[in-house]
C-alpha positions in Angstrom: 0.0 0.0 0.0 1.6 3.3 -1.1 0.8 6.6 0.6 2.0 10.1 0.1 5.4 10.8 1.6 4.2 13.9 3.6 1.5 12.0 5.6 2.5 11.6 9.3 2.4 8.5 11.4 -0.9 9.5 12.9 -2.5 8.5 9.6 -1.9 4.8 10.3 -5.5 3.8 11.0 -6.2 0.6 12.8 -6.6 -2.2 10.2 -9.7 -4.4 10.2 -9.9 -8.1 9.4 -9.2 -8.6 5.7 -7.0 -5.5 5.6 -3.7 -6.9 6.8 -0.9 -7.4 4.3 0.9 -10.1 6.3 0.0 -12.3 9.3 2.6 -14.4 11.2 1.5 -17.4 13.1 4.1 -18.4 15.8 4.1 -22.0 17.2 5.9 -22.9 20.4 8.1 -25.9 21.1 8.0 -28.7 23.7 6.9 -28.0 27.2 4.1 -26.2 28.8 3.7 -22.7 27.3 1.8 -20.0 29.1 -0.7 -17.9 27.2 1.1 -15.2 25.1 4.5 -16.6 26.1 5.6 -17.6 22.5 3.8 -14.5 21.1 5.8 -12.1 23.3 9.0 -14.1 22.9 8.9 -13.4 19.1 6.7 -10.4 18.6 8.9 -8.1 20.7 12.2 -8.7 19.0 10.5 -8.8 15.6 8.7 -5.5 16.0 11.7 -3.9 17.6 13.9 -4.9 14.7 11.2 -3.9 12.2 11.1 -0.4 13.7 14.9 -0.2 13.6 15.3 -1.1 9.9 12.3 1.0 8.8 13.8 4.1 10.4 17.2 3.7 8.9 18.2 7.1 7.3 20.4 5.2 4.8 17.2 4.1 3.0 15.7 7.6 3.1 13.7 7.2 6.3 12.7 10.0 8.7 10.7 10.4 11.9 7.4 9.5 10.2 8.6 6.0 9.5 8.6 3.0 11.8 6.2 0.8 13.7 2.9 1.8 15.3 1.4 -0.9 17.5 -2.4 -1.0 17.4 -3.4 -3.9 19.7 -1.6 -6.2 22.1 -4.3 -8.7 23.0 -2.3 -11.0 25.3 -5.2 -12.6 27.1 -7.8 -13.4 24.4 -8.6 -16.8 23.0 -6.1 -16.1 20.2 -3.4 -13.8 21.6 -2.4 -11.3 18.9 -0.4 -8.2 18.3 -1.3 -5.9 15.3 0.9 -3.1 14.0 1.5 -0.9 11.0 5.0 -0.3 9.7 5.8 2.6 7.4 9.1 2.6 5.4 10.6 4.1 2.3 9.9 2.0 -0.8 12.9 0.3 -2.4 14.3 2.8 -4.9 14.4 1.8 -8.6 18.1 1.6 -9.6 17.3 3.6 -12.7 15.4 6.3 -10.9 17.1 9.8 -10.6 18.9 10.4 -7.4 16.6 13.3 -6.5 13.4 11.3 -7.0 11.0 11.8 -4.1 10.7 9.0 -1.5 7.7 6.8 -1.7 6.4 5.5 1.6 4.9 2.0 2.0 2.5 1.3 4.8 2.2 -2.4 5.6 -0.2 -3.8 8.2 1.1 -6.8 10.1 -0.5 -9.2 12.6 1.4 -11.7 14.8 -0.7 -14.4 16.5 0.2 -17.5 18.4 -0.8 -21.2 18.1 -0.5 -22.6 21.6 -1.1 -26.4 21.5 0.4 -27.3 24.9 -3.0 -27.4 26.6 -5.0 -29.0 23.8 -4.7 -32.6 25.1 -4.5 -34.7 28.2 -0.8 -35.5 29.0 0.5 -39.0 29.4 1.2 -40.5 32.8 4.7 -40.4 34.3 5.1 -44.2 33.9 4.2 -44.0 30.2 6.5 -41.1 29.6 9.5 -42.6 31.4 9.1 -45.9 29.7 9.1 -44.2 26.3 11.9 -41.8 27.2 14.7 -44.4 27.2 14.8 -45.2 23.5 14.1 -41.6 22.6 17.0 -40.5 24.9 19.4 -42.7 23.0 18.1 -41.5 19.6 18.6 -37.9 20.8 22.1 -38.7 22.1 23.0 -40.4 18.9 21.9 -37.4 16.8 23.7 -35.0 19.1 26.9 -37.0 18.8 26.5 -36.9 15.1 26.1 -33.1 15.1 29.1 -32.6 17.4 31.2 -35.0 15.3 30.4 -32.9 12.2 30.9 -29.5 13.9 34.0 -30.4 15.8 35.9 -33.0 13.8 34.5 -33.2 10.3 34.4 -29.5 9.8 38.0 -29.2 11.0 39.1 -31.9 8.7 37.3 -30.4 5.7 38.8 -27.0 6.5 42.3 -28.4 6.5 41.8 -30.3 3.2 40.0 -27.4 1.5 42.8 -24.9 2.3 45.5 -27.3 1.1 43.8 -27.4 -2.3 42.8 -23.7 -2.4 44.8 -21.2 -4.5 47.1 -19.0 -2.5 45.3 -15.8 -3.5 42.1 -16.8 -1.6 43.9 -17.7 1.7 44.3 -15.3 4.5 47.8 -16.5 5.5 50.6 -18.5 3.8 49.8 -22.2 3.2 52.2 -23.5 5.9 50.7 -21.2 8.5 47.2 -22.2 7.5 48.1 -25.8 7.6 49.6 -25.4 11.2 46.5 -23.6 12.4 44.1 -26.1 10.8 46.1 -29.0 12.2 46.0 -27.6 15.7 42.3 -27.0 15.4 41.7 -30.6 14.2 43.7 -32.1 17.1 42.1 -29.9 19.8 38.6 -30.4 18.4 39.1 -34.2 18.2 40.2 -34.4 21.8 37.3 -32.2 22.9 34.9 -34.5 21.0 36.2 -37.5 22.8 35.4 -35.8 26.1 31.9 -34.9 24.9 31.3 -38.4 23.6 32.3 -40.0 26.9 30.2 -37.6 28.9 27.0 -38.1 26.8 27.4 -41.8 26.7 27.9 -42.0 30.4 24.8 -39.9 30.9 22.8 -42.3 28.7 24.2 -45.4 30.5 23.3 -43.9 33.9 19.8 -42.8 33.0 18.8 -46.0 31.1 18.1 -48.1 34.2 17.0 -45.1 36.3 14.3 -43.6 34.1 11.8 -46.6 34.1 12.2 -46.7 38.0 11.4 -43.1 38.6 7.6 -43.4 38.6 7.5 -46.4 41.0 10.0 -44.7 43.3 7.5 -41.9 43.8 5.5 -44.3 45.9 8.1 -43.9 48.6 7.1 -40.8 50.7 10.5 -39.3 51.3 11.6 -39.7 47.7 8.3 -38.2 46.5 8.8 -35.1 48.7 12.3 -34.6 47.3 11.9 -35.4 43.6 8.3 -35.0 42.6 8.7 -31.3 41.6 11.7 -32.0 39.4 10.1 -35.1 37.8 6.9 -33.2 37.1 8.9 -30.6 35.3 10.7 -33.3 33.3 7.5 -35.0 32.4 6.0 -31.6 31.4 8.9 -31.0 29.1 9.2 -34.4 27.3 5.7 -35.6 27.9 4.5 -33.5 24.9 7.1 -35.2 22.7 5.9 -38.6 23.9 2.2 -37.7 23.2 3.2 -36.5 19.7 4.9 -39.8 18.9 2.9 -42.4 20.7 -0.7 -41.0 20.8 -2.1 -40.1 17.3 -5.3 -38.6 18.7 -3.4 -36.2 20.9 -1.1 -35.4 18.1 -4.1 -34.5 16.0 -5.3 -32.2 18.7 -1.9 -30.4 18.6 -2.2 -29.9 14.8 -5.8 -28.6 15.1 -4.5 -25.6 17.1 -2.2 -24.8 14.3 -4.9 -25.2 11.7 -7.3 -22.9 13.6 -4.6 -20.2 13.9 -3.9 -20.4 10.2 -7.6 -20.0 9.4 -7.7 -17.0 11.7 -4.7 -15.5 10.0 -6.4 -16.1 6.6 -9.3 -14.0 7.8 -7.0 -11.2 8.8 -5.2 -11.0 5.4 -8.2 -11.7 3.2 -7.6 -12.8 -0.3 -4.6 -10.6 -1.1 -2.4 -10.8 2.0 0.2 -13.3 3.0 0.3 -15.8 5.8 3.6 -16.8 7.3 4.0 -19.8 9.6 6.9 -19.7 12.1 7.6 -22.6 14.4 10.2 -23.7 17.0 11.4 -27.1 18.1 8.6 -29.6 18.5 6.2 -26.9 17.1 8.1 -27.1 13.9 7.3 -30.8 13.6 3.6 -30.1 14.4 3.4 -27.2 12.0 5.2 -28.9 9.1 3.1 -32.0 9.3 -0.2 -30.0 9.6 0.8 -27.6 6.7 2.0 -30.1 4.1 0.2 -33.4 5.1 -3.3 -32.1 6.1 -3.8 -28.6 4.6 -3.8 -26.9 1.2 -1.4 -24.0 1.8 -2.8 -22.0 -1.1 -6.3 -21.9 0.3 -4.9 -20.3 3.5 -2.6 -17.9 1.6 0.4 -19.5 3.3 3.5 -18.3 1.5 6.3 -19.1 3.8 7.3 -21.6 6.5 10.1 -20.6 8.8 11.4 -23.3 11.2 14.0 -22.6 14.0 15.6 -25.3 16.1 13.3 -27.7 14.2 12.8 -31.2 15.6 11.2 -32.2 12.3 13.6 -35.0 11.6 14.0 -36.0 15.3 10.3 -36.4 15.9 8.9 -37.1 12.5 5.2 -38.0 12.6 3.0 -39.8 15.0 3.4 -43.6 15.3 0.5 -46.0 14.5 0.7 -49.6 15.4 1.1 -51.7 12.3 2.2 -48.7 10.1 5.7 -48.0 8.8 7.1 -45.0 10.7 8.4 -43.3 7.5 8.2 -39.5 6.9 9.5 -37.5 4.1 8.7 -33.8 4.8 11.0 -32.4 2.1 9.4 -34.6 -0.7 5.9 -33.7 0.5 6.8 -30.0 0.4 8.2 -30.3 -3.1 5.0 -32.1 -4.2 2.8 -29.4 -2.8 4.8 -26.8 -4.7 5.2 -28.8 -7.9 1.9 -27.8 -9.6 1.3 -24.6 -7.7 1.6 -21.2 -9.5 4.6 -19.1 -8.6 2.6 -16.8 -6.4 1.1 -19.7 -4.4 4.3 -21.6 -3.7 5.4 -22.1 -0.1 9.0 -21.0 0.6 10.7 -22.8 3.4 13.5 -21.4 5.5 15.1 -23.5 8.2 17.5 -22.0 10.9 19.6 -24.4 13.0 22.2 -23.4 15.5 25.5 -25.3 15.1 25.3 -26.5 18.8 21.6 -27.2 18.9 21.3 -31.0 19.7 17.5 -31.1 18.9 17.6 -29.8 15.4 21.0 -31.4 14.9 21.6 -29.9 11.4 19.6 -29.4 8.2 16.2 -30.9 7.3 16.4 -33.7 4.7 14.6 -36.9 4.0 17.7 -39.1 4.2 20.9 -39.0 6.2 22.9 -38.8 3.0 21.1 -35.7 1.9 21.3 -34.1 5.3 25.1 -34.7 5.3 25.4 -33.1 1.9 23.4 -30.0 2.9 25.4 -29.7 6.1 28.7 -29.6 4.1 27.1 -27.2 1.7 26.7 -24.8 4.6 30.5 -24.5 4.8 32.1 -25.7 1.6 29.4 -25.8 -1.2 30.2 -27.7 -4.3 28.3 -29.6 -7.0 28.9 -32.7 -4.9 26.9 -31.2 -2.0 23.7 -30.6 -4.0 20.7 -32.1 -2.4 17.0 -31.4 -2.1 15.8 -29.4 0.9 14.6 -26.0 2.2 16.8 -22.9 2.5 19.2 -23.7 5.3 20.7 -21.2 7.7 23.4 -22.5 10.0 23.4 -19.8 12.8 25.4 -19.0 15.9 23.1 -18.3 18.9 25.3 -18.7 22.0 28.0 -21.2 21.1 26.9 -23.2 24.1 25.1 -26.5 23.5 22.8 -26.2 26.6 21.5 -22.7 25.6 21.6 -22.7 21.8 18.2 -24.4 21.4 16.2 -21.8 23.3 17.9 -18.6 22.1 16.9 -18.2 18.5 14.7 -15.2 19.4 17.9 -13.4 20.6 19.7 -13.9 17.3 18.9 -10.6 15.7 21.0 -10.7 12.6 20.7 -14.3 11.5 17.2 -15.1 12.6 15.1 -12.1 13.5 16.0 -9.7 10.7 15.6 -12.2 7.8 12.1 -12.9 9.2 11.4 -9.2 9.4 12.4 -8.7 5.8 10.1 -11.5 4.7 7.2 -9.9 6.5 7.9 -6.5 5.0 7.8 -7.9 1.5 9.6 -7.1 -1.7 9.1 -3.3 -1.5 11.5 -3.1 1.5 15.1 -2.0 0.5 17.6 -4.7 0.4 21.2 -4.9 1.8 24.1 -5.2 -0.5 25.8 -8.6 -0.5 29.2 -7.4 0.9 27.5 -5.5 3.8 25.2 -8.4 4.6 28.2 -10.8 4.5 30.3 -8.6 6.8 27.6 -8.3 9.4 26.9 -12.1 9.4 30.6 -12.9 9.6 31.2 -10.5 12.5 28.2 -12.1 14.4 29.8 -15.5 13.9 33.2 -14.2 15.2 31.5 -12.6 18.1 29.5 -15.7 19.2 32.5 -17.9 18.8 34.5 -15.5 21.0 31.7 -15.8 23.6 32.0 -19.6 23.6 35.8 -19.6 23.8 35.9 -17.0 26.5 33.4 -19.0 28.5 35.5 -22.1 28.3 38.6 -20.1 29.4 36.6 -18.6 32.3 35.7 -22.1 33.4 39.3 -23.2 33.2 40.4 -20.3 35.3 37.7 -20.8 37.9 38.4 -24.5 38.2 42.1 -24.2 38.7 42.8 -20.7 40.3 41.3 -21.4 43.8 43.5 -24.6 44.1 46.8 -22.9 43.5 48.7 -22.4 46.7 49.1 -18.7 46.6 45.6 -18.0 45.3 44.1 -20.4 47.9 45.9 -18.6 50.7 44.8 -15.2 49.4 41.2 -16.3 49.0 41.2 -17.7 52.5 42.6 -14.4 53.8 39.8 -12.5 52.0 37.1 -14.8 53.4 38.5 -14.4 56.9 38.8 -10.7 56.6 35.2 -10.3 55.3 33.8 -12.6 58.0 35.6 -10.7 60.7 34.5 -7.3 59.3 30.9 -8.5 59.3 31.3 -9.9 62.8 32.8 -6.6 64.1 29.7 -4.8 62.8 27.4 -7.3 64.4 29.3 -7.1 67.7 28.5 -3.4 67.9 24.9 -4.4 68.6 24.4 -5.3 72.2 23.5 -9.0 72.8 24.7 -10.3 69.4 27.7 -12.6 69.0 30.3 -11.2 66.6 32.1 -14.5 66.1 29.1 -16.1 64.3 30.1 -15.1 60.8 33.6 -16.5 61.2 32.2 -19.8 62.6 29.8 -20.0 59.6 32.6 -19.9 57.0 35.0 -22.1 59.0 34.2 -25.2 56.9 35.7 -23.3 53.9 39.0 -22.8 55.6 41.8 -25.3 56.4 43.3 -23.6 59.5 45.8 -26.5 60.0 47.7 -25.4 56.9 50.3 -22.7 57.1 49.3 -20.3 55.8 45.5 -21.0 56.0 44.1 -22.4 52.8 40.8 -23.3 51.3 39.4 -26.8 52.1 38.2 -28.9 49.1 34.6 -27.6 49.8 36.0 -24.1 49.9 37.8 -24.7 46.6 34.5 -25.8 45.0 32.6 -22.8 46.4 35.3 -20.3 45.4 35.4 -21.9 41.9 31.6 -21.4 41.5 31.9 -17.8 42.6 34.9 -17.0 40.3 33.1 -18.8 37.4 29.9 -16.7 38.0 31.9 -13.5 38.0 34.0 -14.2 35.0 31.0 -15.5 32.9 29.0 -12.5 33.9 31.7 -10.1 32.8 32.2 -12.1 29.6 28.5 -11.8 28.7 28.5 -8.1 29.6 31.3 -7.4 27.2 29.8 -9.6 24.5 26.5 -7.7 24.7 28.5 -4.5 24.0 30.4 -6.0 21.1 27.2 -7.5 19.7 25.4 -4.2 20.0 28.1 -2.5 18.0 27.3 -4.9 15.1 23.5 -5.1 15.4 22.2 -1.8 16.7 24.8 0.9 15.9 23.6 3.1 13.0 27.3 3.8 12.3 29.3 0.7 13.2 33.1 0.6 13.6 35.1 -0.2 10.5 35.7 -4.0 10.4 39.4 -4.0 11.2 39.1 -1.7 14.2 36.2 -3.9 15.5 38.3 -7.1 15.1 41.1 -5.7 17.1 39.0 -4.2 19.9 36.8 -7.2 20.3 39.8 -9.6 20.4 41.2 -7.9 23.5 38.7 -9.5 26.0 39.1 -12.9 24.4 42.9 -12.5 24.6 42.7 -11.6 28.3 40.6 -14.6 29.2 42.6 -17.1 27.1 45.9 -15.8 28.3 44.6 -16.0 31.9 43.6 -19.6 31.4 47.0 -20.5 29.9 48.7 -18.7 32.8 46.8 -20.6 35.6 47.4 -23.9 33.8 51.1 -23.2 33.8 51.1 -22.3 37.5 49.1 -25.5 38.2 51.9 -27.5 36.5 54.5 -25.7 38.6 52.4 -26.1 41.8 50.9 -29.5 41.5 53.3 -31.8 39.6 55.4 -33.9 41.9 58.4 -34.2 41.7 58.7 -30.6 40.5 59.7 -30.2 36.8 63.0 -28.8 35.8 63.3 -25.5 33.9 63.5 -27.3 30.6 60.2 -29.0 31.0 58.6 -25.9 32.4 59.8 -24.0 29.3 58.4 -26.7 27.1 54.9 -26.5 28.6 55.1 -22.7 28.5 55.7 -22.9 24.7 52.8 -25.4 24.3 50.4 -23.2 26.2 51.5 -20.1 24.3 50.8 -21.9 20.9 47.5 -23.2 22.1 46.5 -19.8 23.5 47.5 -18.0 20.3 45.5 -20.5 18.3 42.4 -20.0 20.5 42.7 -16.2 20.3 42.9 -16.3 16.5 40.5 -19.1 15.8 37.3 -17.1 15.5 38.8 -14.9 12.8 40.3 -17.8 10.8 37.6 -20.4 11.2 35.2 -21.0 8.3 31.8 -19.3 8.6 28.6 -20.9 7.4 26.7 -19.6 4.3 23.1 -19.8 3.4 22.2 -23.0 1.5 19.6 -22.2 -1.2 16.4 -24.2 -1.2 16.4 -27.0 -3.8 13.3 -28.5 -5.2 14.9 -30.1 -8.2 18.4 -31.1 -9.0 17.7 -30.5 -12.7 17.8 -26.7 -12.2 21.2 -25.1 -12.6 23.3 -24.8 -9.4 24.0 -21.4 -8.0 27.3 -22.5 -6.4 30.2 -20.2 -7.1 33.8 -21.5 -7.6 36.0 -21.0 -4.5 37.9 -18.1 -6.0 34.7 -16.1 -6.5 33.1 -16.6 -3.2 32.7 -13.8 -0.7 35.5 -13.5 1.9 35.9 -10.9 4.6 39.0 -9.2 3.1 37.2 -8.9 -0.3 34.0 -7.6 1.3 35.9 -5.0 3.3 37.6 -3.6 0.2 34.3 -3.6 -1.8 32.8 -0.4 -3.1 29.5 -1.3 -1.6 30.9 -1.5 2.0 33.2 1.5 1.7 30.5 3.7 0.3 28.0 2.6 2.9 30.4 3.3 5.8 31.2 6.7 4.3 27.5 7.5 4.0 26.8 6.4 7.5 29.6 8.5 8.8 28.3 11.5 6.9 25.0 11.1 8.7 26.6 11.1 12.2 25.1 13.6 14.6 26.4 12.5 18.0 24.8 13.7 21.2 26.6 13.8 24.5 30.3 13.9 25.4 30.9 10.1 25.1 29.2 9.8 21.7 31.1 12.8 20.4 34.4 11.5 21.6 33.7 8.1 20.0 32.6 9.7 16.7 35.8 11.9 16.6 38.3 9.1 17.3 36.7 6.1 15.5 34.8 7.7 12.6 36.8 10.9 11.9 33.8 13.0 12.7 34.3 16.8 12.4 31.8 19.1 14.1 29.8 21.1 11.7 30.6 24.9 11.7 28.3 27.1 13.7 26.2 29.6 11.7 27.8 33.0 11.5 26.1 36.2 12.6 24.2 36.5 9.3 22.8 33.0 9.8 25.0 31.4 7.1 27.5 28.7 7.6 30.6 28.1 5.4 28.8 25.8 3.1 26.1 28.4 2.4 28.8 31.0 1.7 30.6 28.7 -0.7 27.4 27.8 -2.4 26.6 31.5 -2.9 
């Protein structure tokens, strides 16, 4: 809908049913979801980013552009948020530079499909009996993902760079080979640790899970464990119901169908419906959309899945039926005879450490493996059928990656926003888009590596002789200070604080040191402090990529953001070296100490540099037919960070953003002067003319 450019934001009238341009249906994942929970989880970051991109002055926006929220119905039968977004229309490349800005007004609705209360859950005994084989399938898939991410990718990187021409490499081939070899060795050792840990977890839980429900008959065990077990059943019980109870699975899908029908009413015959689903919700939504519905009748134009358990969960299981499921082939068949404007595009986002999605969506393991490799080293040999695949970096932490897609602004939220805003919204040039995605990858890898370094420091530091004595001294001093303050109050015992912490201190040692329990407590506190500081710094570096209107130039950003990582990694290497000096008996001579110092320096240097030199994933285009020509570029022509930095598109955009700088406040002014070369505009002279006006005259 085009409107005159001089109309203000107050003209955005509340749209009625049938007047929306796009409606997004969001579907939650496994576990009990409260009303509006999934809606708020996604509507807030989507609308926030929508407003940010719509008000970008680089595309000609001004204060009249942005998002206007009309309704936030968070407690109705179908929770929904409606809004209007106004933005400058994409400029025709052939249009004159002084052509007036056309403003597009687009009405958007976001509504949720909450299926978690649409069925009666299974009993604890039923869930725990089912959980054992499912747990081993999940562990097997997770080990496969980690094997690919940690070992196979390192091996492919080494082989690829050995064969690559010198002009496309960042460093000389011998240096590249050394870095890639160190990565392969370290990653392989880390994978062995992960494999042992996950298998041990599976072995321990296999006999325990079936016994948990009968054990609740014991009163004392019930009092201790019932709350935890109920939460566990609440989380995985939905998965069990989806796989084992077809009637309940159908009830889940009915909620999605009803939400899509409501979305169709909102957009009428001309608007678009987008379906967005996470985790188990992706399995529910994909099955409902392609197996039971006609997407064209509901105006569904796009399916976006994040952390999708489509392959892990498949379809419901019927006794006597083959448990086969081919979602990719079904999607292709739905699109085969549909007109171009009625096709359903499918985008799938999977975090590289997400054990539930465990990689791309495909009908066979062979095709999934090909599309996984295509995310890093695309070639004709990696062509396989499947949706558009986005390998993303959420947190670089396996435990958290699955639930943090909504916080991934650049790789998940903004692509969804641009789909909702439609083809009239201005695009981003390929080099600028590549740079931003690459910096996000570097930033998230830095977060993960610094977290590991923080854990190493926290685990070792309190056990070193000097550090243990110092921490014991600090604990004693704090306890005595608190006791002194308490002793000032008549009738209170000032020695109580010191007595309370006595179990942390080994007073028989000279000097006083931490006990083993004190070591554990101190490690937990040091880890909490270091991880908090690490996350605080990472939020600032991420903000500089995601939310700054005028970001730092890439090389400056790479140097500045490497400093916290270098401090953490160097600190971890240092405490490991002191641990060797302190703990090894008999003490090592100077030669061996020098040897281990060199080893630690090499490893630390590799870890500090690894995020910059590691391969970053690319978007794998959707493929509905292998007969169509491939869009894969030869290695020499693919985008690389150095090429993107030198590109005219990036340099021109950075210069244009710097020209638009208008800092407010002392800190912003200092930053603009020192990092962007900003020069204050001359003040108007007495006649009300500045230098530019005089020169123009």
